[in-house]
C-alpha positions in Angstrom: 20.2 18.4 18.6 21.2 19.0 22.2 24.4 17.5 23.8 22.3 15.2 26.0 20.4 13.8 22.9 23.7 13.2 21.0 25.1 11.2 24.0 21.9 9.3 24.2 22.0 8.3 20.5 25.6 7.3 20.9 24.8 5.1 23.9 21.9 3.4 22.1 23.9 2.7 19.0 26.6 1.1 21.2 24.0 -1.0 23.0 22.5 -2.1 19.7 25.7 -4.0 19.0 25.4 -6.0 22.3 21.6 -6.4 22.5 20.7 -9.8 23.9 23.9 -10.2 25.8 24.4 -10.1 29.6 25.9 -7.1 31.2 29.2 -8.9 31.8 29.6 -9.9 28.2 28.4 -6.6 26.9 30.9 -4.7 29.0 33.7 -6.8 27.7 32.7 -6.2 24.1 32.2 -2.5 24.6 35.5 -2.2 26.5 33.9 -0.6 29.5 33.7 -1.6 33.2 30.7 -3.5 34.5 30.0 -0.8 37.0 30.0 1.9 34.3 27.6 -0.1 32.1 25.3 -0.9 35.1 25.1 2.9 35.8 24.3 3.7 32.2 21.7 1.0 31.9 20.0 2.1 35.1 19.7 5.7 33.7 18.4 4.5 30.4 15.9 2.2 32.1 14.6 5.1 34.1 14.1 7.1 30.9 12.4 4.2 29.2 15.0 3.4 26.5 16.1 0.0 27.9 14.0 -2.8 29.3 14.3 -4.4 32.7 15.9 -7.9 32.7 19.2 -9.8 32.8 19.9 -9.3 29.1 20.3 -6.0 27.3 17.2 -5.1 25.4 16.3 -1.7 23.8 12.7 -0.7 24.2 10.4 0.5 21.4 11.0 4.1 22.6 14.8 3.5 22.0 14.1 1.8 18.7 12.0 4.8 17.6 14.9 7.1 18.4 17.3 5.0 16.4 14.8 4.8 13.6 14.9 8.6 13.3 18.7 8.6 13.2 18.6 6.0 10.4 16.1 8.1 8.5 18.3 11.2 8.8 21.4 9.3 7.7 19.6 8.0 4.6 18.6 11.5 3.8 22.1 12.8 4.4 23.6 10.3 2.0 20.8 11.0 -0.5 19.4 7.5 -0.4 15.8 7.9 -1.5 15.0 4.2 -2.3 16.3 0.7 -1.9 16.1 -2.1 -4.4 15.1 -5.7 -3.4 15.0 -8.7 -5.8 13.3 -12.0 -5.2 11.1 -14.6 -6.6 7.3 -14.9 -6.6 5.9 -17.5 -4.2 2.3 -18.6 -3.3 0.9 -17.2 -0.1 -1.5 -18.6 2.5 -4.5 -16.9 0.9 -4.8 -14.6 3.9 -3.9 -11.4 2.0 -7.2 -11.4 0.1 -9.2 -11.6 3.3 -7.4 -8.9 5.2 -7.1 -6.4 2.3 -10.9 -6.9 1.7 -11.7 -5.7 5.2 -13.1 -2.2 5.1 -10.9 -0.9 7.9 -7.7 -1.8 5.9 -9.1 -0.9 2.5 -10.1 2.6 3.6 -6.9 3.3 5.4 -4.8 2.2 2.4 -6.9 4.5 0.1 -6.2 7.4 2.5 -2.6 6.7 3.3 -1.3 5.2 0.1 -3.5 6.9 -2.5 -5.0 3.8 -4.2 -7.8 1.3 -3.8 -6.0 -2.1 -3.3 -6.7 -5.2 -5.2 -8.0 -7.7 -2.6 -4.9 -9.8 -2.3 -1.1 -9.6 -1.9 1.9 -10.6 -4.0 4.4 -12.6 -2.0 8.1 -12.3 -2.8 10.9 -14.4 -1.3 14.0 -12.3 -1.3 17.3 -13.5 -2.6 19.7 -13.8 0.4 22.0 -10.9 -0.6 19.1 -8.5 -0.2 18.1 -9.4 3.4 20.4 -6.8 5.0 18.5 -4.1 3.0 15.2 -5.6 3.9 16.2 -5.1 7.6 16.4 -1.3 7.0 12.7 -1.3 6.7 12.3 -2.7 10.3 14.2 0.4 11.5 12.3 3.0 9.5 8.9 4.4 10.6 7.2 4.0 7.1 3.6 4.9 6.6 1.3 3.6 9.4 -1.9 1.8 8.5 -3.7 1.8 11.9 -5.3 -1.2 13.4 -9.0 -1.3 14.1 -11.8 -3.4 15.6 -15.1 -4.6 14.2 -16.6 -5.3 17.5 -15.8 -9.0 17.3 -12.1 -9.0 16.6 -9.2 -6.6 16.8 -6.9 -6.3 13.8 -3.3 -5.1 14.2 -1.6 -2.2 12.5 0.5 -2.3 9.4 3.6 -0.5 8.4 3.8 0.3 4.7 6.3 1.8 2.1 5.3 3.0 -1.3 7.1 0.9 -3.9 7.3 0.0 -7.6 7.2 -3.7 -8.7 8.7 -4.1 -12.1 7.6 -0.5 -12.7 4.0 -0.9 -11.4 3.1 1.3 -8.4 2.1 -0.3 -5.2 3.3 -0.7 -1.7 5.2 -3.1 0.6 3.1 -3.9 3.7 4.5 -5.2 6.9 1.8 -6.3 9.3 2.4 -6.3 13.1 1.2 -9.9 13.1 2.4 -12.1 10.3 3.1 -15.8 9.6 5.7 -14.9 7.0 9.5 -15.3 7.7 11.6 -12.2 7.4 12.8 -13.1 3.9 9.3 -12.8 2.5 7.7 -9.4 1.7 4.0 -8.8 0.8 3.0 -6.3 -1.8 -0.3 -4.6 -2.4 -1.2 -2.7 -5.6 -4.3 -1.3 -7.3 -4.2 -4.2 -9.8 -3.7 -7.9 -9.6 0.1 -8.0 -10.0 0.2 -11.6 -11.2 -2.0 -10.7 -14.1 -0.7 -7.2 -14.8 2.9 -8.4 -15.0 2.2 -12.0 -16.2 3.8 -13.5 -13.2 3.9 -17.1 -11.9 5.7 -18.8 -9.0 9.4 -18.7 -9.4 9.5 -15.6 -11.6 12.1 -12.9 -10.6 10.8 -9.5 -9.7 12.5 -6.2 -8.7 11.0 -4.1 -6.0 12.0 -0.4 -5.6 11.0 0.8 -2.2 10.7 4.5 -1.7 12.0 5.8 1.6 
């Protein structure tokens, strides 16, 4: 890693603490002058790491760089998986429709190595596991690409291989979803409710492989 990249990563980590704030408030929290912060932000905007606007916002390019740092840190600390615990809830019935689409089904077979049962298991996470759930937002995961059928465009999906009460499957995170952040969707080669004898309210453990 070059010196310039090290400085860039340090700057982005610092800005992540003040994202959403004005320059004046951010400068105060970071203990730097407004002029110094304005100069830094101008440089990072020119390079595409920070968005234009009155509030500090890291772009996707910046987030991608931070994601690579997070992945390296997890590897350094020998963290190969995270564990999430929550309760089974009923979904909106959309999972069966989307997983049945040929574009998603084929991509899941190719990227995840199994033919998915047409449906998802929805898990509402216990509050203490939400910080660990947020790690997934910052990691690249396995990309299930979006596609079009000529009439409609379907967005991409980020996935992580996982085990649900010991059964292999994957957590899927669609680009477009109606679920709140404390709900995760799981796909598997079997109907998990039947395979694990689950009903709404049952507690499940999800081990997500990083």
